[in-house]
N, C-alpha and C positions, 0 to 999 in steps of 0.2 A: 565549899567552893561552888560556884555556879557552873552548871553544865550548859553549854550553848547548843548542843545537838545530841539528842538521845533518841533512838539508838544511833550510833555513829558508824560511818563508813570506815573511819580510821580512829586510832586511839590518840586522844589529846592529853597533854600534861599541862597543868596550871601551877602557878605559885601563889603564895600568900601575899605577894607584893614585891618580892625581890627578884633577882635574876634567876633564870634556869641555868643549869650546868650539866654538861655531858662529861662524865668521869669514866675513864677506862675501868672496867670491872676488876682488873688485877690490882688496882690501887684504891678501890672504894673504901677499905678500912682506914685509909689515911686522911680522908676528907672528914673534918670535924664539924662542918656546918657552922651554926651560930654558937655551938658549944665550945668550951675550952677556957683555959686560964690565961691565954696570951692577951696582950693589949689589943691585938687585931685578930679577930677570928677569921676562919676561912671564908665565912659569909661576908665579913667586912671587906676582905680582899676582893671577893667577887663583885661586890657593890661598887668598888673603885674602878672597875673596868669602864673605860670611856669608849663609846661607840657601840656598834651592833654585835661585834664579836671580839674576844680576846682570849689569851691563854694564861693559865695559872699553873705553876708547878704543884704536883701532887705526888708524893712518894718519888719513884724514879721515872715518872711520866708527866703528862700535862693534861689538864682538863680544859674543855672549851666552854667559855662563859658566853651565854646568849644575853647580851646586854640590851640597853636602851629602855625597853618597857617589858613588864611581865605578861606578855601576850600568851594565850593558849598556843601550844606548839605541838606539832606532830612531825614524823619523819616519813618521807615517801622514798622507799628504797629504789624503786625503778628509775627515779630521777636523781637520786643521791642528794636530796635537799631536805632541810628542815623548813617547814612552812609555819609562819607565825600569823595567827588570826588577829588582825588589828581592827577590821570593820567589815562586816558582811551580814546579811539577814539570815543566811543559812549556811550550813557546812557544805551542802551540795553546790550552792552558788559560788562559794569561795574556792572549792576544789576544782570546779569546772573552769575557773579563770587562771589556774596555775600555768598551763601552757602559754597563754598570752603574757602572763607576768614574766615567765622565763625569757620569752622572746624580746621583751622590751626593757628588761632590767638594766639599770645603770649601776654596775657592780662597784663596790668600794674596794679599798686596799685589801690585798690578799695576805693571809698568814699561812705559815707551814705548820701543820699539826702531825706529829708522829704518834701513831696509836698502836698499841700492842694487840688490838682486836676489839671485841665487843665493848661498847660504852653504855652507860646508863644515864638517861636524861631525867632530872628531877629538880625540885626546888632547892636552891643552894643553901638554904637555911637548915636543911636536914643533914644529920651526919650520914656518911656513906653506909655505915653498918645498919642503918635503919630504913633504907630505901624500900624494903618490902612492906613497911607500915604506912607508906604514903604513895601518892600518885607517882608513877615512874614509867619509863619506856625503855626497854632494852633495844639497842640499835646494833645489829650485827655488821661489823666492818672487817674487811680483810686487814691484817696487820700491815703497817707500812706508813708512808708519808702521804699526806693529803694537803692539797691547796684548799684553803677555806676562804670564801668571800661572801659578802652579804649585800643585800639591796632592799630598799623599801619601794614597793610598787603599787600603783593604783590602776589595776587593769579594767576597772569599770567605775561608773559614776559614784556608787555607794560602796565600793569594795577597795579596801586597803589590806595589803599583806606584806609580811616580811619574808624574805628568802635567805637561807644560808646554805650555800652549795658546798658540798664536799666532793672534791675531784681527786681521785687516786693518781698519784704521781708515779711515773715509771721508776723502776728500781735503780 
């Protein structure tokens, strides 16, 4: 896989062409990825998500599918957002435009995601049991309900990025 920025200020996760998925750590063993004997694998289910985000049942929880395109993605905990690198000449340039992007984002439909805690972001084609063998990112989240919404933003002439905001809902 191509690395756009090394060394990086943040850790980026890329896919082999399909969607990325954030699976709660507690149900990682239940995500089969592209493996399995079923007529539709978990990976196939993830590919069927229409739009920028969607939820899929996994075990007794749900995974967040980052749909649309397989853009390099990171998580910025201070803002509570996944940032998807669609177009920019450098990581520094892209990350510097995140505040402008947040201020001008036209957010899409919101979904409610209940998470038991930490999630792992990785290529949805991989089985959850094998995430240690591939690029992945552990995202520490407080257990509870989150409002999730997404936007595509062009904060500069040659800069495009996707934003997926996770906003903790009150108990």
